[in-house]
Structures are given as structure tokens and as C-alpha cells.
N, C-alpha and C positions, 0 to 999 in steps of 0.2 A: 454516561453515554447509553447509547439505545440498546434494548435488547433484541426480539428476533425482527427479522425485517418484516415490512408489511409488502402485500403482493405489488404494490403501486411501483415499489422502487426495483426501477430496470437498468438503470445505468449506474455506475459506481466507479467513483475515482479512487485507486490505492497507493498506500506508502509504505516503503519503506523507509523506515525513520533513522536518521543517523546523527551524529554530531557536527558532520562535515558536508556530507551529502545525503540529499533525500531522494530514494527512489519514487517513481512514478508510473501508474499505469493506468489506462482507462479499461472498463469491461461492460459488456451488455449480459445482462441475467439470460436472456430469452435463448442465446447461444452457450453461454456459458464459457465465454472465451475473453480474452483480455488482450492488449498490446503495449508494451512498454512507450513510454515517452520519454523525453530527455530529462535527467536527474536534476535537480535545484541545487544548489550550492546552501549551505547552511554555515552559521557562525554558532557554535554550540549548541547545536540543535533546534537554532531558532532561523526558519525560513525567511526569504525576502518576501514578505506578507503582501506587497504590492505587486510582485511578479506572481505570485501563487493565486493573486484575485482575477489577473487577467488570464490564468489558466484555467480555473473555474469557470469564469464567465464562457471561456471559449467552449469548453466541454460540457457545461449544464449537466453534471452528474447529478443523480437524484439523492446519493447517499455517498459515503466514504468510507474505506476500511483502513486501518492502519495496523501494521505487523506487530505484533505483541513479542518481542525478543525475551523470551522466558529461559530459565536455567534449564540444563538438561533433565533434572528433575523435576520440572514442571513448577517449580517455586520464583517468585517474582526477583528483578535484579533493579537496580538501577536504572537501567536502560529500558525496562518495560514499566517502570513507574512514569520515566519522560515521555513514552511513547504515549501511554495514556492521558498525560497530560497534553501532548499536541492533539491528541483525539479529540478531548475536550474542547480544545482552543476552535478547532475546526467546528465542531457543532455549534460554538457558539458565536461565533467570527460569520458562518455561512448559513445557519439557521438550517440545517439538514443533518439527519441522522448520522453518527459517526460509529462504527461498531471496530471492536479490536478483533484479532485473530492470531492464531499461536503460529508464528513464523519461523519456529526453530529449524534450521539446518536448510531454508529457502536460500541465503545467501551460498552457502556450500551448493547448494544444488544448482545455481545458476553460474558459479564459476565452473563446476563440471562440465556444463551443458556449454560453454563458450570454447572449453580447452577442446571437447568431443568436436565441434566445427570447426576446428583448426584456427580458433582466435588466440590471441595474446594473453600470456600470464600476468601480465602488468597491470592489474587491477586497480591501481591508483590513477593511471592513465587512461584503461578502457574500462570503465565504471561497469557494472554489474547490477547497480542498484535497480535501476528501472525493470529488467528482468527478475529480480527477483520482487520488485512489488507486481509484476504480473504474476507470477506464482503464487503469491499471498493470495491476491484476489482471485484467481481460479481456484485455489482450495478453499476459499470462502465460498463461492460461488457453489461448489461442489457439495459443501456441507447445509446450503441454504439455496436450494436449488429453486426457480420459481414455479410454482405449484400450477397457478392458475394464468398462463398467458395472455387470458383476454381482458 
């Protein structure tokens, strides 16, 4: 996986990796903002690669960011190892850099945002995965702002 992002990376696609659903968001470094896309179903963490190819073709991101679900003490978990593997597959498959970013509490924060806006607490039926991916990406962009917008 890639280290520090190059200035030429302007648009990014982020993922909130999960075994049943994968949240997706798209963002721009120039504005530092992201928007959630529809989450994708996964089978034991494996997405429908053809459907993902269509999404990547449509949005044309310069790079990817995958949320890294670390334990609260910062140590790696089985899910964080799987998320790293997913990031490596994105990089290899789409020939674009993939970064990982600490995602601790983003799903919790996303659920809180939905509840605060009067949304349903049935998170199985009403996925917050896209919103979590948005939070991951906006946090990554805040950590790696675009220094030279030209």
C-alpha cells in the first residue's frame, strides 16, 4: 500500500470495509469534502468485483482510502488485516494507490448522525456504511490536505 499521497491525487474513493456490506464514498481533496454512495453487498468481505469496476469506471478516482478498523488500543484486529488485504487488492486490480486510515468510531459516529437527524435505528435495513466511508475519507483528507492545488 502507498505512503504519503502525491499532489496529483485529487479525487478519492473511500471504503468502510465489512464482511456483509462495504460502504463507499467519493471525495475531492480540493474541497476536502466527500459524499456517500450506495453501499455494496459483500460475501465474507469479498465484493462483486464487476459491480465495483463499474463504480470505479463511473467515478474515476485517482486513489482509494480504506478504513482500518483497529482495536481501541490501536492494535491490529482480524478485520484490520482483512481491510489491508482489500486495500492491496484495490491497488493491484485498478493500478491506483490505496491508503488505509484509522476508522475507529466512524460507524458509531455515523449512527449517531442518523439518529440525530431523526433517522431509523434499524441499521440493518438502513445502512450507515456510506456515511461511515464519507467520515473516513474526510478524516483522511484533513490529515493529508492538498497543499498545492495547481
